[in-house]
C-alpha positions as CSV (number, residue, x, y, z in Angstrom):
1,X,-6.2,-24.9,-39.7
2,X,-5.4,-25.1,-35.8
3,X,-8.2,-24.2,-33.7
4,X,-7.4,-21.7,-31.2
5,X,-8.2,-22.8,-27.7
6,X,-10.1,-20.2,-25.3
7,X,-8.0,-20.5,-22.4
8,X,-10.3,-17.7,-20.7
9,X,-13.1,-20.1,-20.8
10,X,-11.0,-22.9,-19.3
11,X,-9.9,-20.6,-16.3
12,X,-13.7,-19.3,-15.9
13,X,-14.6,-22.8,-15.7
14,X,-12.1,-23.5,-12.9
15,X,-13.6,-20.7,-11.1
16,X,-16.7,-22.6,-10.3
17,X,-14.6,-24.3,-7.9
18,X,-14.0,-21.4,-5.7
19,X,-16.3,-20.3,-2.6
20,X,-19.8,-19.6,-3.5
21,X,-18.9,-16.0,-2.1
22,X,-16.0,-15.6,-4.4
23,X,-16.3,-13.0,-7.3
24,X,-16.5,-14.9,-10.8
25,X,-15.0,-13.3,-13.6
26,X,-17.5,-14.4,-16.0
27,X,-20.3,-12.9,-13.7
28,X,-18.5,-9.5,-13.4
29,X,-20.9,-6.4,-13.7
30,X,-18.7,-5.5,-16.3
31,X,-16.9,-2.4,-17.7
32,X,-18.2,1.3,-18.5
33,X,-17.3,0.5,-22.3
34,X,-17.9,-2.9,-23.6
35,X,-15.0,-4.7,-24.9
36,X,-14.5,-8.0,-26.6
37,X,-13.4,-10.7,-24.1
38,X,-9.6,-11.6,-24.2
39,X,-9.3,-15.4,-25.4
40,X,-6.3,-15.9,-22.9
41,X,-7.3,-13.9,-19.7
42,X,-10.4,-13.5,-17.4
43,X,-11.8,-9.9,-17.2
44,X,-9.9,-9.7,-13.7
45,X,-6.5,-11.0,-15.1
46,X,-6.8,-8.3,-18.0
47,X,-7.6,-5.7,-15.5
48,X,-4.3,-6.8,-13.4
49,X,-2.3,-6.3,-16.6
50,X,-3.5,-3.1,-17.5
51,X,-2.7,-1.6,-14.2
52,X,1.0,-3.2,-14.1
53,X,1.7,-1.6,-17.6
54,X,0.2,1.8,-16.8
55,X,2.5,5.0,-16.2
56,X,0.8,5.6,-12.9
57,X,1.9,2.1,-11.5
58,X,5.8,2.9,-12.7
59,X,5.6,6.2,-10.8
60,X,5.0,4.4,-7.6
61,X,8.6,3.4,-7.3
62,X,9.6,7.0,-6.7
63,X,6.7,7.9,-4.3
64,X,7.1,8.1,-0.5
65,X,5.6,5.6,1.8
66,X,6.7,7.2,5.1
67,X,10.1,8.5,4.6
68,X,10.2,11.4,2.2
69,X,12.5,10.9,-1.0
70,X,14.6,8.4,1.0
71,X,18.4,7.9,-0.1
72,X,18.6,4.5,1.3
73,X,18.0,1.6,-1.1
74,X,16.2,-0.5,1.4
75,X,13.4,1.9,2.4
76,X,9.8,1.0,1.3
77,X,8.3,3.1,-1.5
78,X,4.8,3.1,-2.7
79,X,5.6,0.5,-5.3
80,X,7.2,-2.1,-2.9
81,X,4.3,-1.2,-0.4
82,X,1.8,-2.2,-3.3
83,X,3.7,-5.5,-4.1
84,X,3.8,-6.5,-0.6
85,X,0.0,-5.8,-0.3
86,X,-0.7,-7.9,-3.4
87,X,1.5,-10.7,-2.0
88,X,-0.3,-10.8,1.4
89,X,-3.7,-10.5,-0.2
90,X,-3.3,-13.3,-2.8
91,X,-2.1,-15.5,0.1
92,X,-5.2,-14.8,1.9
93,X,-7.4,-15.1,-0.8
94,X,-5.9,-18.4,-1.9
95,X,-6.5,-19.8,1.5
96,X,-10.1,-18.9,1.6
97,X,-10.8,-20.1,-2.0
98,X,-11.6,-16.6,-3.2
99,X,-10.8,-14.9,-6.6
100,X,-7.1,-14.4,-6.3
101,X,-7.0,-12.6,-9.8
102,X,-9.5,-10.0,-8.5
103,X,-7.6,-9.6,-5.1
104,X,-4.3,-9.0,-7.0
105,X,-6.0,-6.2,-9.4
106,X,-7.4,-4.5,-6.5
107,X,-4.0,-4.7,-4.4
108,X,-2.0,-3.5,-7.3
109,X,-4.1,-0.5,-8.2
110,X,-5.1,0.4,-5.0
111,X,-2.6,3.3,-4.4
112,X,-2.2,4.6,-7.8
113,X,-3.5,7.9,-6.7
114,X,-1.2,8.6,-4.0
115,X,0.5,12.0,-3.8
116,X,4.0,12.8,-3.6
117,X,5.4,12.7,-0.1
118,X,3.0,10.2,1.1
119,X,0.1,11.1,3.4
120,X,1.9,14.7,4.0
121,X,1.2,15.6,0.1
122,X,-2.3,14.1,0.7
123,X,-3.2,16.4,3.7
124,X,-2.0,19.5,2.0
125,X,-4.0,18.8,-1.2
126,X,-7.1,18.2,0.9
127,X,-6.7,21.5,2.8
128,X,-6.1,23.4,-0.4
129,X,-8.6,22.0,-3.0
130,X,-12.2,22.8,-2.3
131,X,-13.3,19.7,-3.3
132,X,-11.1,17.8,-0.9
133,X,-8.6,15.2,-1.8
134,X,-8.6,11.7,-0.9
135,X,-6.0,9.2,-2.5
136,X,-8.5,6.3,-3.0
137,X,-10.8,8.5,-5.0
138,X,-7.7,9.8,-6.9
139,X,-6.9,6.2,-7.7
140,X,-10.2,5.8,-9.3
141,X,-10.1,8.9,-11.2
142,X,-6.8,7.6,-12.5
143,X,-8.1,4.3,-13.8
144,X,-11.1,5.8,-14.9
145,X,-10.1,9.0,-16.9
146,X,-6.5,10.0,-16.4
147,X,-4.5,7.1,-17.9
148,X,-4.4,6.4,-21.5
149,X,-4.5,10.3,-22.5
150,X,-8.0,10.6,-21.0
151,X,-9.5,7.4,-22.0
152,X,-8.9,5.3,-18.6
153,X,-8.1,1.9,-18.3
154,X,-11.7,0.7,-18.5
155,X,-11.6,-1.6,-15.6
156,X,-14.3,-4.0,-14.2
157,X,-16.7,-2.6,-11.7
158,X,-15.5,-5.1,-9.0
159,X,-11.8,-3.8,-9.4
160,X,-12.8,-0.2,-9.4
161,X,-15.2,-0.7,-6.2
162,X,-12.2,-2.5,-4.4
163,X,-9.9,0.5,-5.3
164,X,-12.4,3.1,-4.1
165,X,-13.3,1.5,-0.9
166,X,-9.8,0.2,0.5
167,X,-9.3,3.2,2.6
168,X,-9.5,2.9,6.3
169,X,-10.4,5.0,9.3
170,X,-7.8,5.5,12.0
171,X,-9.7,4.0,14.8
172,X,-9.3,0.3,14.0
173,X,-6.8,-1.7,11.5
174,X,-9.7,-3.4,10.0
175,X,-11.1,0.0,8.9
176,X,-14.6,-0.3,10.1
177,X,-16.5,2.9,9.2
178,X,-14.1,3.7,6.2
179,X,-14.9,2.3,2.7
180,X,-17.2,-0.8,2.5
181,X,-16.0,-3.2,-0.7
182,X,-18.8,-5.0,-2.2
183,X,-16.7,-8.0,-2.8
184,X,-14.8,-10.3,-0.1
185,X,-11.7,-9.7,-2.3
186,X,-11.9,-6.1,-1.9
187,X,-12.2,-6.7,2.0
188,X,-9.0,-8.9,1.6
189,X,-7.1,-6.0,0.0
190,X,-8.3,-3.7,2.7
191,X,-6.8,-5.6,5.5
192,X,-3.7,-6.8,3.6
193,X,-2.9,-3.1,3.1
194,X,-2.9,-2.7,6.9
195,X,-0.9,-6.0,7.7
196,X,1.8,-4.7,5.2
197,X,2.2,-1.2,6.2
198,X,2.3,-2.0,10.0
199,X,5.0,-4.1,9.4
200,X,7.1,-2.7,6.9
201,X,6.7,1.0,8.6
202,X,8.4,-0.5,11.6
203,X,11.2,-1.9,9.6
204,X,12.0,1.4,8.1
205,X,11.5,3.3,11.5
206,X,14.1,1.2,12.8
207,X,16.3,1.8,9.8
208,X,16.0,5.4,10.4
209,X,17.2,5.2,13.8
210,X,13.8,6.7,15.2
211,X,12.8,3.5,17.1
212,X,14.7,0.1,18.1
213,X,13.1,-3.4,18.3
214,X,13.2,-3.0,22.1
215,X,10.9,0.0,21.7
216,X,8.0,-2.1,20.4
217,X,5.1,-2.4,22.9
218,X,5.6,-5.7,24.8
219,X,1.8,-6.7,24.8
220,X,2.0,-6.6,21.1
221,X,4.9,-8.3,20.2
222,X,4.3,-11.2,22.9
223,X,1.4,-11.9,20.6
224,X,2.6,-11.1,17.2
225,X,6.1,-12.2,17.3
226,X,9.8,-10.7,17.7
227,X,10.4,-10.3,13.9
228,X,9.1,-8.8,10.9
229,X,8.3,-12.3,9.4
230,X,7.0,-13.7,12.6
231,X,4.3,-10.9,12.9
232,X,3.4,-10.9,9.2
233,X,2.8,-14.9,9.5
234,X,0.9,-14.5,12.9
235,X,-1.4,-11.6,11.4
236,X,-1.9,-13.5,8.0
237,X,-2.5,-16.9,9.6
238,X,-4.7,-15.4,12.1
239,X,-7.0,-13.8,9.4
240,X,-7.5,-17.0,7.5
241,X,-8.2,-19.0,10.6
242,X,-10.7,-16.6,11.8
243,X,-12.1,-15.7,8.3
244,X,-12.8,-19.5,7.6
245,X,-14.5,-20.0,10.9
246,X,-16.9,-17.1,10.6
247,X,-18.9,-19.1,7.7
248,X,-19.0,-20.2,4.2
249,X,-16.4,-22.9,4.9
250,X,-17.8,-24.5,8.4
251,X,-21.1,-23.0,8.4
252,X,-23.5,-23.2,5.5
253,X,-25.5,-20.4,4.0
254,X,-23.8,-17.5,5.8
255,X,-21.6,-15.2,4.2
256,X,-18.0,-15.1,5.6
257,X,-16.4,-12.0,7.1
258,X,-12.6,-11.1,6.7
259,X,-11.7,-10.6,10.3
260,X,-9.1,-11.2,12.9
261,X,-9.3,-12.8,16.2
262,X,-9.7,-10.3,19.4
263,X,-6.4,-11.1,20.6
264,X,-4.4,-10.4,17.5
265,X,-6.6,-7.6,16.5
266,X,-5.9,-5.9,19.8
267,X,-2.2,-6.5,19.4
268,X,-2.2,-5.0,16.0
269,X,-4.0,-1.9,17.1
270,X,-1.5,-1.2,19.6
271,X,1.2,-1.7,17.2
272,X,-0.5,0.9,14.8
273,X,-1.3,3.3,17.8
274,X,2.5,3.0,18.4
275,X,3.4,4.0,14.9
276,X,1.3,7.1,15.0
277,X,2.7,8.0,18.5
278,X,6.5,7.4,17.6
279,X,6.8,7.5,14.0
280,X,3.9,9.1,11.9
281,X,3.3,12.3,14.2
282,X,6.9,12.7,14.8
283,X,7.1,13.6,11.2
284,X,5.4,16.8,11.8
285,X,8.5,18.2,13.5
286,X,10.7,17.1,10.9
287,X,12.5,19.8,8.6
288,X,11.8,17.3,5.4
289,X,8.0,17.0,6.3
290,X,7.8,21.0,6.5
291,X,9.6,21.0,3.2
292,X,7.1,18.7,1.5
293,X,4.4,20.8,2.8
294,X,5.8,23.9,1.5
295,X,6.5,22.4,-1.9
296,X,3.0,21.1,-2.4
297,X,1.6,24.4,-1.3
298,X,3.8,26.3,-3.7
299,X,3.0,24.1,-6.7
300,X,-0.5,24.3,-6.0
301,X,-0.5,28.2,-6.0
302,X,1.8,28.4,-8.8
303,X,-0.1,26.4,-11.3
304,X,-3.4,28.0,-10.4
305,X,-1.8,31.4,-11.1
306,X,-0.2,29.9,-14.2
307,X,-2.6,27.5,-15.7
308,X,-1.1,27.9,-19.2
309,X,2.0,26.1,-17.8
310,X,0.4,23.1,-17.1
311,X,1.1,20.3,-19.4
312,X,-1.2,20.0,-22.4
313,X,-2.9,16.8,-21.7
314,X,-4.3,17.9,-18.3
315,X,-6.5,20.4,-20.3
316,X,-8.3,17.5,-21.6
317,X,-9.2,16.0,-18.3
318,X,-11.4,19.0,-16.6
319,X,-12.6,22.4,-17.5
320,X,-11.8,23.5,-13.5
321,X,-8.2,24.9,-13.1
322,X,-7.9,23.7,-9.6
323,X,-8.9,20.1,-10.4
324,X,-6.3,20.1,-13.3
325,X,-3.7,21.4,-10.9
326,X,-4.6,18.8,-8.3
327,X,-4.5,16.0,-11.0
328,X,-0.9,17.1,-12.2
329,X,0.5,17.5,-8.6
330,X,-1.0,14.2,-7.3
331,X,0.6,12.5,-10.2
332,X,4.2,13.7,-9.4
333,X,7.0,11.6,-7.8
334,X,8.7,13.3,-4.8
335,X,11.7,14.0,-6.6
336,X,10.0,15.3,-9.8
337,X,7.9,17.7,-7.3
338,X,11.1,19.0,-5.6
339,X,12.8,19.6,-9.1
340,X,9.8,21.3,-10.6
341,X,9.4,23.6,-7.4
342,X,13.0,24.4,-7.5
343,X,12.9,25.5,-11.2
344,X,9.7,27.2,-11.0
345,X,10.8,29.3,-7.9
346,X,13.6,30.9,-10.3
347,X,10.9,32.3,-12.4
348,X,9.2,33.9,-9.6
349,X,10.5,37.8,-9.2
350,X,12.0,38.4,-5.8
351,X,9.3,39.7,-3.1
352,X,6.4,38.3,-5.3
353,X,4.1,36.2,-3.1
354,X,3.0,32.9,-4.6
């Protein structure tokens, strides 16, 4: 009889060579429901695979990043954004000798709870739902409950913590004052998210004809670079260099901080502010954005007035009708939300307010 090798234990042994501040999979705080360990994969690798294979992950390919239901093939979607965040996060974690598998799992799961129509949909649900709506909290609700017919994915505490705490406040690209992850890998996801969106949103805005390369603030591109790849390389290299210098690598017994140098952070924030002024805020005057808001409001009102038309599975997730409606709408893709609203409006008698 051939003895089966426990590959997981071999990988766990390799993790002992990681930074003393890296999260070790065999020391995970565990899952809500205990499970037998996988003989091939560590706990964090298993989480990564569960996220990739779940339905919510697949739907990200048809969810807005910035431009609503774009027809062009090269616009960034929530899925391609997620893959870029994962790639950047893994690069940073590998260079800092952190747990690359944990970083990857957090990055892949961080935006599962995003609504259709991007932050426009999120803003409308937050305005309408009495409990408020934040996509990071919805991402956690998806992996904890909504996936697998109400059983959730049963992920490890570390991945769940990173997903919940990846959001940032608008003030700073590093998101100080937003969620505070309890692992360095979670902090890496948080900064990788910002590096990704700042750079690909510039590309999409240029593609859409809203701005040109020449419009980018000179003070920022002088520091970061003139091209997409130069800017990402500058920011990622700076994060690695600055974070290594804080501690843990050059100084003993002090925890490293995932950080940027003052010069690069200032330039990145200038670019971020430029995007808010010239791209994100411009959307409020665009016809597409107003349509997205109207569709989201219509769906919310309609299903609250016609809860019996919600898919059967959503009755399992909550006893509160508004909570069920929010779960359903948040899971929709852009095109599905548009099609659903169009079909339902045909059922509403003329002159009846919904």
